[in-house]
C-alpha positions as CSV (number, residue, x, y, z in Angstrom):
1,M,3.4,-11.4,-20.3
2,K,4.5,-7.7,-20.3
3,Y,1.2,-6.7,-18.6
4,V,1.9,-9.1,-15.7
5,Q,5.4,-7.7,-15.4
6,D,3.9,-4.2,-15.3
7,T,1.5,-5.2,-12.6
8,L,4.2,-6.9,-10.6
9,Y,6.5,-3.9,-10.9
10,V,3.8,-1.6,-9.4
11,I,2.9,-3.8,-6.5
12,S,6.1,-5.9,-6.0
13,G,8.2,-5.8,-2.9
14,K,7.6,-6.5,0.8
15,W,5.8,-3.3,1.7
16,K,3.6,-1.8,-1.1
17,M,0.6,-4.0,-0.5
18,L,0.9,-3.5,3.2
19,I,1.0,0.3,2.8
20,I,-2.1,0.3,0.6
21,L,-3.9,-1.9,3.1
22,A,-2.8,0.4,6.0
23,I,-4.1,3.5,4.2
24,C,-7.4,1.7,3.4
25,A,-7.7,0.8,7.1
26,G,-7.7,4.6,7.9
27,N,-4.0,5.2,8.6
28,N,-3.6,8.4,6.6
29,R,-0.6,10.0,8.3
30,F,2.9,8.9,7.8
31,K,3.5,7.9,11.5
32,D,0.1,6.1,11.6
33,I,1.1,4.1,8.4
34,Q,4.5,3.3,9.9
35,R,2.9,2.1,13.2
36,A,0.5,-0.1,11.3
37,I,3.4,-1.9,9.5
38,P,5.9,-3.5,12.0
39,R,9.6,-3.3,11.0
40,I,9.2,-0.9,8.1
41,T,11.8,1.9,8.3
42,T,11.1,5.6,7.8
43,R,13.3,5.6,4.7
44,M,11.6,2.6,3.2
45,L,8.1,3.9,3.9
46,S,9.0,7.3,2.3
47,K,10.5,5.6,-0.8
48,E,7.5,3.3,-1.2
49,L,5.0,6.1,-0.7
50,K,6.7,8.1,-3.4
51,E,6.6,5.1,-5.8
52,L,2.9,4.5,-5.1
53,E,2.2,8.2,-5.7
54,Q,4.1,8.1,-9.0
55,N,2.1,5.1,-10.1
56,K,-1.2,7.0,-9.2
57,L,-2.2,4.6,-6.5
58,V,-1.8,7.0,-3.6
59,T,-2.2,10.8,-3.3
60,R,-0.4,13.0,-0.9
61,R,-2.2,16.0,0.5
62,V,-0.3,18.8,2.4
63,Y,-2.3,21.0,4.7
64,D,-0.9,24.4,5.4
65,E,-1.0,24.3,9.2
66,S,1.5,24.6,12.0
67,P,2.9,22.0,12.2
68,V,2.4,21.0,8.5
69,L,-0.1,18.1,8.2
70,I,0.4,15.6,5.5
71,E,-2.1,12.9,4.7
72,Y,-2.1,10.0,2.2
73,S,-5.1,8.4,0.6
74,T,-5.7,5.8,-2.0
75,T,-7.0,7.0,-5.4
76,A,-10.0,5.7,-7.3
77,Y,-7.5,4.0,-9.6
78,C,-6.1,2.1,-6.6
79,K,-9.6,1.1,-5.5
80,S,-10.1,-0.5,-8.9
81,F,-7.4,-2.9,-7.7
82,G,-9.6,-3.9,-4.8
83,A,-10.9,-7.1,-6.3
84,I,-7.4,-8.3,-7.0
85,I,-6.3,-7.6,-3.4
86,H,-9.3,-9.5,-2.1
87,E,-8.6,-12.5,-4.4
88,M,-5.0,-12.4,-3.2
89,I,-6.2,-12.6,0.4
90,R,-8.5,-15.4,-0.4
91,W,-5.8,-17.3,-2.2
92,G,-3.3,-16.7,0.7
93,K,-5.8,-18.2,3.2
94,E,-6.2,-21.3,1.0
95,H,-2.5,-21.6,0.5
96,R,-1.9,-21.6,4.3
97,K,-4.4,-24.4,4.7
98,I,-2.7,-26.5,2.0
99,V,0.8,-25.9,3.3
100,K,-0.2,-26.7,6.9
101,K,-1.5,-30.2,5.9
């Protein structure tokens, strides 16, 4: 039971999975991630990215340029979560079919 709670803690909320999917889709800069997720606020995106980074699912890389360039990417550890995400997508599709009946 506690392992399920641990998992839910890491991925819970309205935005974390969407942020991971946005980064996996190639949106690596903050504004690109924000554009890919309608209605997420700057403050919420910043908070969620920090939590994802603390949980070793996302890395933040700062390039010393002018202006400073910051990119986010998923970690290998996050990619190990891929099968679960795909299963969640599959289940979600099936759930919509059942609910629409």
